[in-house]
N, C-alpha and C positions, 0 to 999 in steps of 0.2 A: 587484885585490882590491878592492872598493870597500865601507866602512861609512856606515852611515847612524845617526843618534842624532836620537831627537826630545825636545824640552823638554816641560817640563809645560805651556805655552804652546802648544805645537803646530808650533813653528818646529822644520823639520827640516836636519842640519848634516851635510855629510858629507866625505869623503876618500878619495881612490886612492891605491895603492901597487901597482908592478910590482914583480917579482924580479929580479934580477940574478943573472947567471950563478953557479950553486952555491948558491944560498940556498935553504934549505930551507921548506914551505908554512908551517911553524911560524914560521921567523924572517919570514916576509913578514906574517903575522898579528900578530906583535910590535909589526912596523914602522907597519903602518896604525893598529894600536890606539893607538900612543905620538901618530904624527901626529893620529890626531880628539880625543885629549884635550887635545892643543897648539892645536888650533883650539877645543875647547870654551873652554879657558882662556882665550883671546883674545876671547871675546863676540861674534865678529862673525857674520853669517848666511851666508856661502858660506869656503869654503879659501883658502888663500892661493894656489893653483894655478889656481882658475877665476875668478879676479878680473876678467881681461882680458873672457874671455866677457862675463860680469854688465856689464863696462862698455861691450862693445860693445852691447850688446842693449839697452841704456838710452839709447845716441845714437841708435842708428837708429829706436828706438820711435816711438812717436803725439808729437803735438807736446804733451802733457801731462806733467807733473810724473812724473818717477819717484825712487824713494828706494833706497838701501841701506845696510846697516850692514854695515862691515867691522873687524873685530879689530885688524889691523895692516895698513895698506894698505903693500905690498912695492915695492922699487925699481924692479923693472918694470911693475908699476903706474903708478908715477909718471911712467914715460917714456911708457906707452900713453896715460896723458890728456894728453901734451903732444901726441903724434903725433895721438890725436883732435881737440886745437883744430886741428894745422894742417891738418888734412885736411876735417874737416866747420865748423871754425869756432865749435864747441861747446865752452863753458866749465863745466865741474862746480862746483859749489858744496861744500866740505869745510866741517864743522863738527866738533870732537871734543868728544866726551862726559866732562867729566872724572870723572863718578861712576864709569865701567865703561872709562876708557881706550879708548874705540873712536872709528871717524872715519864719522860718516853725509855720503855723497856724495849729492847731487840735483843733476838736470839734465832742462830740456827736451830731448825727443828730438825729431831733425831731421825724423819723419816720412816717413822712406822706404818707399814703394812699389815694390810688383814689378811694373811695367809690363807685363811679359811672361804673368802671371799670368792665364789665362782666366776670363771671366767667363759662367757658365751657368746 
C-alpha cells in the first residue's frame, strides 16, 4: 500500500507498507497511516525507505547542484553516502536546520550519461 499526502505548499510525501502473513487489510492500512504520520512529523521530503534512491539519483544526475531535505538521516543512508564517496568520489554537503530539525543535503552530480541511448 502506498499513501501520499500533499502539503499546503504543494510538497508530496509518501510512504509504502506491505502486508505480513496473516495481517488484515485494516492492519496494513493502520500501519501505513502511522508511517505516513511519522514521516510528516519528521519534516523531510521523502520517507526513510527511499532515501538511498534519491541519493543515487542526485549523485548520477547532471553536473549541477541538487538539493533534498530529509527529516532524519538513517544509518543505511549514512553508509550509502560513504559508498557513493568510495565509488564516485562524490561528497554531499550536509547542513542541519535547527528550526525544524531537518537535514539539507546538496551535491554536484557526476553527469552520468547512457552511452547506449540511441539518438534519432
